[in-house]
Structures are given as structure tokens and as C-alpha cells.
N, C-alpha and C positions, 0 to 999 in steps of 0.2 A: 509142456513147460512154457511159462510166460517169458517173453523176450523183452527185457528193459533196454532202454537207451543209455548210453554213457555220457557223452558230451558233445556239444555242438558249437555253433558260431558264437564267439566271444567278442565283446567290444569293451574297450578300456574305460573304467569308471573315471569320473571327473577328478577324484582325489589323486589318481595316478598321474593324470595330465598336469595337475598343479604341482605335484611332487617333482615331476621330471621337467618342469619349466615350460610346459606346453599350454598355451592359453586359449587356443582355438579348438573347436570340435566340429563334428559333422552337423549339418543343419538339422534342427529339430522339427518334426512334423507336428503341426499345431492341433489338428482336430483328433484328439485321442479317442473320443467316444465313437466317432465315425470309423476310425481304424479298427477299434475294438469290435464294433458290430459287424464290420465287413469280414474280419478274420473269424469270428465265432460262426457267422453264417457259412463261411467256407468250410470250417471244421465240421459243422453239422451236415453239410452236403456230402462230405467224404466219410462220414461216420458209417460203420458197419451196423446194420439193424440189430444183430445179436449182441453187440457190445457198444451201445450208444455212448458218445463222448460227452454229451451235454451235462450229465450229472457230475462229471469230473472237472468241470471248468469253474474256477473261482475268480470272479471279477472283483475289483476293489469295493464294489457295493455290497459284496457278500460279507456278513459279519465274521466269517471264518478266514477271510483272506489274509489278514495280518498274522494270524496264528500259523497258517500253512506256510506263509513266506518265511517267518522268523524261526520256525521249528528246526530248520537245517542250516541256519547261518552260524558258521563256526568261527567267524572273525568279526568282532563287533565294529571294526573299522567300516564295515559295509552294512551296518544296521542303524545309520544315522538318519535324522529327519531329512537331511539333504540328499540322501541316496535315492536315485531314481528307482521307482517301483515298476514291476512289470505291468503291462496292460491287463494281463490275467495270468493265471496259473492253471496248467492242466496236470492233475494228479493221475497220471495214466495208469490204467489197469489192464490194458491189452495192447498187443503190438500194433493193431490197427490205429490206435490213437497216435502212435509214433508216426506211422505212415501218413496219416491225415495231416499231422503237424508239419511234416517235411513238405508235403505238397503245398500247403497254404503259405508256409514261410517263403518258399521259392516263388509262388505265384504272385504274392503281394509285396515281395521285397522287404519283409520285416525280419529283424534279427530274432533268432530263437535260441534261448539258453536251455540247457538240460542239466539237472542237478541230481546226483545220487547221494553221496555222503556229505557234500558241502564243505569238505576240508581243503579245497584248493586254496593255497596260501594267499593268492591275490583276489579271491572272491569272484573269479571270472565266470562262475556258473550261475550267478544270480544278480549281477549288477551290469549296468550299461549306461552310456551317456546318450543313447538314442532310444526311441520307442522299441520295445521288445516284449515278447511273451516268454514264459518259462514252462518247461515240462519237468515236473518233479517225479522221480521214479521210486519214491520210498515204498510204494506198494509192490514193487517187483523185486523179490528177494528169494526166489526158489533156489534151493541147494539140494542136489541129488548126489549122495556119496555112494560109491561102489567100492567097497573094501576088497572084494575079490580081484577087481581090476586095478586097485590102488589108484583110482581116479575119482574126480567129482566134476559135475557140471554146476557152475556157479553163475547165477544171474548178476548182472553188473550193478544192480541196485542194492544188493546185499551188503552188509558191513563185514569187515574182517572178523569181528567178534562172532557174528553169526556163522561165518564159514568155519572158524576154529571150533566153535561149540558143536556144530554138526559133525565135524571130523572126529572130535573127541568123544562124542556120544556114540560113535560107531566103532571106535578103536582107540585103545590106550597107547598104541605104538605107531600111530601115523600122525603126520603134521603137514603143514604147507609153509614154505619159506616166504613169508610176507611180513608186514610191519607189526609193531607192538601196540599201536593205538587201536582199540577194539571198535571205535565208532567211525573209522575211516571207511568210505565207500569202496567196494571192490573194483568198480569200473575203472576209474582213473588210476587207482593205485597199481593195478596189475599191468595195464597197457603202458604205463609210464616207467616200468621196470622197478617196481617197489622192492624194498629190501627189509630185512629184519635180522633177528639174532641167529638165524640159521644160514646166513649167506656164506660164511666161511666154510661150511660143510656142504651146502647144496646150491649155492648161487642165489639168483633173484627169482622173483615171480615169473618173469618171462623165460627164464632158463628151465622152467618146469611147466610150460604151457604146451598143450597137445593140440588143441583145436579152438575155434571161436565161431560164434554166429554173429553176423553183422548185417546192417542195412546199408547198401551203397547209395550213391547220389541219385541213382535211378529208382530207388525204392525197393530193390530186390533184396531178399533175405538170402545170404550166402554163408557157406561154411568154408573151411580150409580148402577142400577139394575144388569148390566152385569159384572161390575168390582168387586162387592161385598162390604160389609160394612167395611171389614178390610182395603182394599186399599183406600176406600173413607175416612175412618178415618185418614189414614196416610197422605193424601194430604191436609187435613184440618189443616195445621200448621206445617207439617213435611217437607214442600218444595216438589215441584213436580219433581225436577231434579234427585232425587235418585230413583224414582219409575217408571216414565212414562213421557210422553209428555202431558202437559195440553193444551187442545184446547179451551175450553170455560167453563164458569160457569153459573149456574142458581142461582142468588142471591135473598135474601129476602129483600124487601124494608121496611123501618121503617118510622114511623110517626114523623113529626116535625111541630111546629106551622108555620103559614104563615109568622110571624115576629119573629125573634130571637133577642137577645141583645148581643152585644159584647163590650169589652173594651180592651185597651192596655195602661198600665201606667208603668212608670219607677221610680225607687227610687235609690238614691245614698247612699254610705256608710255613709256619714255624715247626712243622713236623717233617722237615726234610723234603718238602714238596718238589723243589726243582730237581733233585736227584731221582725222586720216585717217578716223576713224569718223564724225565729223560730216559730212564730205564724202560718205562712202559712203551715209549715210541719205538725202541729197538726190539722189543719182545712181542708185543701184541699181534703184529701182522705175521709173525713166524711161529706162533704157538701151534700145537696140535689142532687139526681142523675142527675138532669137537668143542673147542673153547672159543668163546666170543666175549671179549671184555671191552665194554664201552666206557669212555671217559668223558665226564662233563665237568667243565671248569666254570666256576662262578665265584661269587663273593658273599661272605657271611660275616656276622659279628663274632669276634673272638670271645670265648667264655672267660678268658683270663684278663684281657685288657679292655674288652667292650668296644674296641675299635674294629673297623672293617679290615678283613683279611681275606686272602684267596683260599678257595676250597676246591678240592678235586674229589669227585664222586666216581667210584669205579663200580660198574654193574656187570655181572657175569652170568652167562648161561653156559653150562657145561653138560654135554651129553654123556654123562657118566656119574659115578658115585663120588661121595665127599672125599674119601681117602685118595682117590686118583687125582682129583682136582687139587687137593692140598699138596700132594707130591709134585704135580706139574708146576704150580705157582712157586713153591719154595725153591725148586730147581732153576726156574727161568726168570722169576720176578720176585726175588727175595726181599727187595726193599719195600714192597707193599706191606709186609708183616702180616700176612693173612693168617688167621687162626681158625681152628675147627669150629669154634662157636659162631664165626661169621657166616658159616655155610648152612644152607637148608636144602633138604631133598624134597621133591614134590613132583607131580605129574607135569608134562609139558604144558597142558592146558592151564594149570595153576600158575606156571611160570610166566604166562602172558600177563596175568593180573599183577604178579610180583613186579615184573619189569615196568609196568605202567604205574607203579607206586600205589596200588590199592593196598589197604591194610590186610594183614595176615588173617586168614579165616574167611575172607570174602568169598561167597559161593560162586562157583564157575558159571552159574546162570546169569551172573552180572554181565557176562560177555554178550548176552542178548539185548542189553540195554542199548538203544540207538542214540540216546542222549548222553553226551559227556558229563562228567561230574561238574564242570564249570566251563564257561565260555568267556574269553577275554578279547581285548584288542591285541593284535600280534603282527610281527614281521619276521620273515625268515630269509636267509641267504645261504649259499653253499660254496665250497672250495674243495680242492683235492691236494693232498700232501704227498710228494714223491720222495722226499728226503727228510729225515728227522729234523725237527726245528732245533737249531743250536741253543746252547745254554743262554747266550746273551739274548736270543729271541724270546726264550721263556721268561727271563727276568724282566724284559720289557713288557711282555704280555701281562705279567702280574700287575705291573703299575697301571697300564692302560685299562685293564678290566675293572680296577677299583674306581677309576674315573668314569667308566661307562656303565657301571652297574645300574639296573639289574640284568644286563646282558649276559647270556651264557654261550659257551662254545663247546660243542660236543664232537669228540673224535670217534668215528666208527671204523674199526680196523678191517683191512682187506687181507690179502693173502689167501691161502687155502684154495677152495674151489674158484674163487674170484680171479685168481691168477692163472687158472688152467683153461679158461674159455677165451677163444679168439675175440679180438676187439670188434670184428665184423660179423660175428655169429648172430648178433642182434643189433638193432640201432644203438643200444647202450654201449658206448665204447670204453668206459672207464674201468679197465680190467688190470692186467699185469702192469707193473710199474708204479701203481698207486699204493701207498701205505695206509692212507686214511681218507675217508670222506668227512669233511667238516660241515657242521650245521651251526650257523649263527642264529640265535633265537632270543627274541625279547617279547615279553608280554606286559601289558599295562591295563589300567582300569579307568582311564580318564578319556572322555570323549572329546571330539573336536579336531579340526584339521591341524591346528597349531601344535597340539600335544602329539598328534600322530607324526607330524614332521620331526618333532624333537626326538622321539624314540626311534623313528626310522633312521635318522641321522646318526644315532649311536651305532647301529649295525654297520652303516657305511664307514664310519671312522675305524672300527675294528677290522672291517674288510680291507680298508686301505693299509692299515698297519701290517696285515698279514701278507701283503703283496710279495715281499722278498722270499717268503717261505712256502709258497704254494706253486701250483702248475703254471706254466707260461706258454704262450704262443701255440695254442690259445690258453687262456686261463679257463680251465674247465669248470662246468657247472652241471647240476643235476636237474633234469626236467621236472621231476616231481616236487622239487623245491622251487617252483615257478617264481621268477624274480624279474620284474619288469624294468629294473635298473639296467639290465643287460642289453636292452634294445626293444624297439617297438616297430612293428610292421604296419604301415599305413595303407597297404594293399593297393598302391598306385603303380606308376610306371617303374618305380625303384623297388618293387616288392622283393625281387630276388636279392638285391644288394642289401636291403634292410634285413631280410630274413637270414642272410648268411652271417650277419654280425652276431646274433645270439645263437644261430643254428650250429656254428662250429664249436661254440662253447658247450652246448648240450650234446652234440653228436660227433664232433671232430670230423674224421674222414668219411663218416657215414652220411654226412649231410647231403651231399650231391646225389647219392643213390636214393635217399628219401625224396628229394626234389623230382627226380625222374619218375618215381612211382606215383607221387602226387599228381604229376602232369598227365599220367596215363589214366588214373582212376577218377580224377576230379579236375578235368582240364579247365573248367570255368571257375575254379577256386570257390566253390560253394561252401565247403567246410573250411572256415577260416577264423582266425582270431589274431590278437596283437602279437602272438609269438607262434603262429602256425607255420607249417612247412609251406613255402611259396611254390608256385608253378614256375616252369622254365620261362624266361623272357620270350616274348613274341616279337 
């Protein structure tokens, strides 16, 4: 099995510094060509003869450099002409390439970025304000499914779509509880406690993680037995980039019916929307564990008046047949007005495509496409809801969302298995007591820092409006929805203090345990980024 890397040292791109009001940055080393030559010589010196690294190095002079760089940029905010480009890219094909890169990054003090799927919302795997080089792991995507054991070894450079397709190609009754976007890279998604439509039934990615292979700061390849339970606990939701390099995971497969049922229905403000959403809030987290109904709020043009109006779209995955789903919804969520014609039965594999809004009849082989249908500029934020939003809050939400469109707000219901797992079982603490995880999402198609600031400010305004209705002390946030508005670590004498600001939002009471583990396995803080786990103060 080939061992890919997941993520490494991240440095904040200039646009974030400007957005956050920070005007200074680390000093820039001037002689890039000299640095480039020195690093490439170092890499060649540490290359294994049977797997030479030289053919995998793409410098800017190489005609394919731009193609390789841009092929996995998933946020156009970080594909501007002003975005700093890497000194070179290593399209690694062997674990020795990763080890050589670690040695040379440490030896010469140059930042190293590692990219798998490129979906990190803040672009941290492929941008920096200081000279850096990047390791791109798109060649590392081995997936070994063992149906008899109900497990699979998954390389960190594979995409979720590839994982799902390989599971489905081996069994129609097995799945893995992870996200619904097929082009997301497995590496960061799994170690960051990724979630999807199966979380109310089976929990998160990390709740179904058996083993992992990593490279530690000393270059050793370790598994669960040799890394120890503390480090294994840390990478099950604490993110791999603060502790080590994730190479691959052993995941536990879960059971699903041969046929599942889905629906996607929309309701407008004038169709009793306030009452429908109010009822949804009280129902969705308490439904049968086999039902997951996601709600996305947005704005559309009314077909009757032509004016902007609020719209709610309900998407459901139900691990059962249509009749059972209809009965469940009619009994518990009658205001939705669900009809049998709204429901479709299909395989779990096909439901991934349905949930991602692919057209009906799209072949399941589409899950193997590593390129998304489209790429835009984007910003994401997160929140957690512990009590249903009162009616006055919903009515205010309708008004502000019209003002802030095209912003969307998505409710992901908890309950079920999510409420049964202890908050300290993994670093991911957002379990019992939460009704919904919220995602604030905005996409746009205009370049430039001014337009970026305009659209990012829209998410901040809605985030501010929601303050009375979401978690407090701390205001919780989701690591995989990385958001640099929550704080930045400058890796100086105040590293622990700065790290705790965002750390308690992501990890709550688990933060200090993560700090202790980090201090043991990486005392010199080699694996670091603007929101990494800090070491203990010295």
C-alpha cells in the first residue's frame, strides 16, 4: 500500500491578514531561485534510488506547473494573480518522497504545504505569505475493501467519491458515514471528524475509525499500536496537521439497506414557512435514527410576484422504504406536506449523487471524478443550536436573509447516535445537547479582494444576527469548517493563549488534552499552522 500524506504546516495567506485587519507579515526571503535550488538538491540527496523524486518535482519554469497547481484549487479566492505560488510542487508517488520533504523542510526552515482534495475552506493547503513548497498527494489513493471484516484501508489522498464507489462496488449493503461531496479528500475530512447523512445512525468518520498509519515528527511510520492511544485519540477529530502526517486509515464499514429512500422538497415563505421550520426544529433531532433531514434556507424569486422571497429546501435520507418514510413524516412532521411522489428509492451509492444535486440517472461512476462540476469563490462559517430558534428569531431571519442573499444557512440535525457518544470519546466534543450544526455558505463569481470582503462580510452579518440563538461560552465551531475569523496563532510567546481562543470553540474541554499530547509528540511545534494545537508554555 502506498502511504500518502495528509496535511502539514500552514501559513496564513495575505488576503486573510487584510480581511482580519493585520497589515504586517513574516519577512520574505528574497532569493527564491537559490532557495529552490537548495531545496531540490536536498530532496535529491534524500531520494530513494528505486523511487527517484526528481521526476515528480514541478518548478514554475515547468510548463505543467500551473496546471498541477490549479487542478485542486477548490476556492477561487486563492487562485488570484496576487496569490503567492509555491517554489515548486512535489506530486509524490512514494512514501519516501514524503520523508525526504519532511527532512528538507526541517533542515532549511522552509514551510511545506500538503494537499489532498484541496477543499479546505480557507485554502490553507496551497497558499502562504512566505516562501513555501507544496506536496500534492493526488497520486496516492489506494483503497482496499474487506467485506468479510467489514473494514477498508483508505489512503489519505483518495476522495470520498472513490471511497464510496469502492465500497459500493464490493457490497450493496455497506457504507461509511462521511460527507456528501464526492470530491472532498479523505485525509482532512476523516481526521477532522467529518460528517454526513449517516451521522444520526452511525456517528462521524472518527467514530468508525479503527487504525491509522502516520509519519511522526521524527520520520517514523507508526500505526495505532506504535503511536499509542493518546496520539490515536488526538487524530480522531483533532486534525492531523498539528501532530503528524496522516498516511492512511482503517475504517469500519456500516450496514445500510439495499434500497434507501430520499426526497428533496422546497417551500416558500408564503407557504406557511415559519410554521414548517418551527415544527422541523422540534422534530428533526428526535426522529427515528434512520432518518436524516437537512434544511437549507435561501432566497429565490417568487413565481407569483417575481419578488425575492425566502425558500426552505428539505433533503432527506431514510434507511428504509417509501411507505415507512411517509408514515414517519406524516406522524411527526405533518406540516411539510410530504407526498409519495416526492420520494425516490435507490441504492445508498446513488443517494450520494442525489444529495449532491446531480441529475437523476447520473451513473455512479461519476463518483470517481476528482474534479467538481464547478469551482467558485466561497466562504463558510459554523455554529451550533441547542434550543429551537423562537418564532421571532425566524421572522427576523427571513428579513435579513433577503438583505444578505445569495447567502445560505443549512441546518444539520443531531440526536440519534450523536447524542449517545461521550463528548470526550474523541476530540470532537459537539455531541449531546446540540440540536443542529449550522453552516453559513456563500459562493460568488467575481474576483478581487474588494468583492471577497463584500461577500465575506455578508456571512459575518448573519453570524452576528444568530448570536442570541446559538451556543455560548464558548460559541462552538466545527474544525472542518475552518474559519480564521475565530482567531489566529502567531506561534510566538503567546501561542497557547492565542490557540485557546479558537481551540475551545473547536474542542471545548478537550482542548487542553490535545495541548498535552501535542507537547509530547511534537515539543518543538514543527507541525503548526494559524489554527493548530499549540504546545504548553515553556
